[in-house]
N, C-alpha and C positions, 0 to 999 in steps of 0.2 A: 478427485478434488477439483472444483472449479475455482480459479483465482481471478479476481478482477481488481482493478485499481480505480480510484476516484481521482480524477485529474482536472485541474482548472485550465482555462484557455492558455495560460502561460506555461503549462506543462508541469506545474508543481503537483506532486503526488501527495494528496492529503491523507489518503487511507488505502490500504491494501486489505482485501477481504477474501477469505477462503470459505467455500461452502462444501460440505460433505455430509453423507449419511451417518458416518461414524466419526468420532473425534480424531483429528489428525494434527494435533498441535505441533508435534515434533517436525512433521513434514512441512507444515506451514512456516514454522520458524526457520527451517533450513532454506526455504524459498526466499523469505524476506532477507535473511542474512546474506545469501548469495547475491541478491539484487543490490544490497547496500555495499557489499564488499568490505574491505578493511577500513574504509574511511568512517564508517558508522557502525557501532556495535548495537545489536538487538539485545535488549535486556528483558527479563521476564515481565517486568512491570510495563513494558511497551506493548505487550500482547493482551488482548481481551478475548473472552469467549462468550457465546450466547447460544440459545436454542431458539429456532424459529419454527412455529407450528403452522398448520394449514391456514388458520384465520389470519396470521401475520402476513401471509403471502397472497391473500385474496381468494383463497380456495374455501369451499364449504368445509366446515369442521368434519373431521374424520375421513376426508377424501384423500389426503396424502400424509405420509410419514413426516416426522419432524426433521429439520435440517440442523446440523451443528455448524456454527459460524465462528470463525476465528478472525480477528482483525488487528491490524497494526495501524496506529494513527500517528503520523509524523508530528502533528501539532502538540502532542504530549511533551515533545522535546523543547518547547519554547516557541516564541514567535519572532518575527523579523525585528521588532523593536529591541528584543533582548540582545541579539547579535546579528546585524544585517549581513555579515560575511560568513556566517556559519554554513557548513556543508548541509545540503538537503538533496532529497531524491526528486528527480524530474523525469518526465517521459518525453522523448524527442518527438516533435510534431511531424517530422518527415518519415522516420522509419519505425517509430514506436519503441525504440530501445530505452531501457531504464539507465540513467546515468546520474552521477553525483556532480553537483556544481554549487557555488555559493548562492545563497538566496538572493543576494543583490545583483547577480548576473541577469541581464535582460534577454539572453539568447534562449530560444525555444528549440534549438537543435543540439544534438550530441556532437562530440568532437569529430566523429567520423563524417557526419553530414555537413559540418562546418568546414571540414577539410583541414583541421588542426593536425 
C-alpha cells in the first residue's frame, strides 16, 4: 500500500490517501489511527473509499488494472471557525514527522525540531 498525505505550506494535513491493488481499509485505518494517536479518534465515517481506473490516471483504457483508494480527510471534522484551538494533524516542515497541535498554533515544526 502506498500512503501519501496532502499538506499545505503551514504543515496542515488535509488528507491522507492510501493506494493499493486490493482493498486494505483495515490497514489504512490502522495507519491513520497510529498517526493521530490518542488525541484524535478515527471514526468509520471519517474514511472514504473509491476505485480509480486507467482513464482516471491518464493511462489508455485497458492498459492498467484498477486501484483501490482509501482516504481520510481532516476537514470532515470541522473548520478553524468552529473551534480555532481544536487539535489537528500537521507534518513537520523540517523532519516530516506527523504530529498533533492546535489549529491556531503558527509553528510548522514538531516538538522535537522546536526543541520542546
